[in-house]
C-alpha positions in Angstrom: -101.2 -69.9 206.3 -99.4 -67.7 208.7 -96.3 -69.2 210.4 -95.2 -68.6 214.5 -92.0 -68.5 213.2 -91.1 -67.4 209.3 -87.1 -67.4 210.2 -88.0 -71.8 210.6 -89.9 -71.2 207.8 -87.1 -69.3 205.6 -83.9 -71.4 206.4 -86.6 -74.6 206.1 -87.4 -73.4 202.6 -83.6 -73.1 202.1 -83.2 -76.7 203.0 -85.9 -78.4 201.2 -85.3 -76.8 198.6 -80.9 -78.0 198.6 -82.2 -81.4 199.0 -83.8 -81.3 196.0 -81.6 -79.9 194.2 -83.3 -76.4 193.2 -81.9 -73.5 192.3 -83.8 -70.5 193.2 -86.8 -69.6 196.0 -89.3 -67.7 196.9 -90.8 -67.0 200.0 -93.1 -63.8 200.9 -91.0 -60.5 202.1 -89.6 -59.6 205.7 -86.9 -56.9 206.2 -85.3 -60.0 208.8 -85.8 -62.6 206.0 -83.9 -59.9 204.0 -81.0 -59.2 206.7 -80.2 -63.0 206.6 -80.4 -63.5 203.2 -77.7 -60.9 203.4 -75.7 -62.8 205.6 -75.4 -65.3 203.5 -74.6 -63.7 200.5 -72.0 -61.6 202.0 -70.8 -65.2 203.6 -70.7 -67.3 200.6 -73.3 -69.5 201.0 -75.7 -68.4 198.6 -75.3 -66.7 194.8 -78.0 -63.9 194.9 -81.4 -62.1 196.8 -83.1 -60.0 194.7 -87.1 -58.8 196.3 -89.5 -58.7 193.8 -93.4 -56.4 194.1 -94.7 -54.0 196.2 -96.9 -54.0 200.0 -98.2 -57.3 200.8 -97.1 -58.8 196.7 -94.1 -58.2 198.2 -91.5 -61.7 197.8 -88.0 -62.2 198.3 -85.6 -64.2 195.6 -83.0 -67.0 196.8 -80.6 -68.1 194.5 -79.1 -70.6 196.5 -76.5 -71.5 193.5 -75.4 -71.0 190.1 -76.1 -73.8 187.8 -72.2 -74.6 187.0 -72.3 -75.5 190.6 -73.8 -77.5 193.8 -75.0 -75.5 196.9 -72.7 -74.3 199.6 -74.1 -75.0 202.2 -74.0 -78.1 204.1 -76.6 -77.7 207.0 -79.0 -74.8 208.2 -80.3 -75.1 211.6 -82.6 -72.6 213.6 -80.9 -71.9 216.7 -83.3 -69.8 219.0 -87.0 -70.4 218.5 -90.0 -69.1 219.5 -90.2 -71.2 222.5 -87.2 -71.4 223.9 -85.1 -68.5 223.1 -81.2 -68.4 223.0 -79.1 -65.3 224.0 -75.1 -65.9 224.2 -72.9 -62.3 225.5 -69.5 -61.5 223.4 -67.9 -64.0 225.3 -70.2 -67.0 225.0 -70.0 -66.4 220.9 -70.5 -70.8 219.5 -67.8 -71.2 216.8 -69.7 -73.4 214.0 -67.5 -76.5 212.7 -63.9 -74.6 214.3 -64.8 -71.2 212.5 -65.4 -72.8 208.8 -69.3 -72.3 209.5 -70.6 -68.9 210.9 -73.3 -68.4 213.6 -76.3 -65.4 212.6 -77.0 -63.5 216.0 -79.1 -60.4 216.8 -77.6 -57.7 218.8 -78.2 -53.6 219.5 -76.4 -53.4 216.7 -78.9 -55.4 213.8 -77.9 -59.0 212.6 -74.4 -59.5 212.4 -72.5 -63.0 211.9 -71.1 -64.2 215.5 -67.1 -62.6 214.3 -68.5 -59.0 214.0 -70.9 -59.0 217.5 -66.8 -60.4 219.2 -65.2 -57.7 217.1 -67.3 -55.6 218.7 -67.9 -56.9 222.1 -71.8 -56.8 222.1 -74.0 -60.0 223.0 -77.5 -61.2 222.0 -80.0 -63.7 220.6 -78.9 -67.0 218.4 -80.7 -66.9 215.0 -79.1 -69.7 213.3 -76.2 -71.7 212.6 -74.8 -72.4 208.6 -71.8 -75.1 207.6 
């Protein structure tokens, strides 16, 4: 089955895995999903990101948490959807949970967090928020 919104599918897989205390998930690979996962890794929300396979069989493997710890993600939600895109300039980028969460923004320079986009003074499409 092909999803019309692959990023939303990825976030739902992460949310469902956390709900049932699953440590690792695997999904079809795309560069955008990998970029989102690497931002989550860089900000400490997940433990590990790796890819396996080649071509059409390429998979994105995400380790949510180690065996001895709980998931660091409390809430993960899609902001911009295919039916309703949400954009914000650098001054309008939201702050999530008073700075404890992040918003992922798709800018002309690639995907970055809201704080990085504010420092670079560029806006873009609001992809998701994570806390």
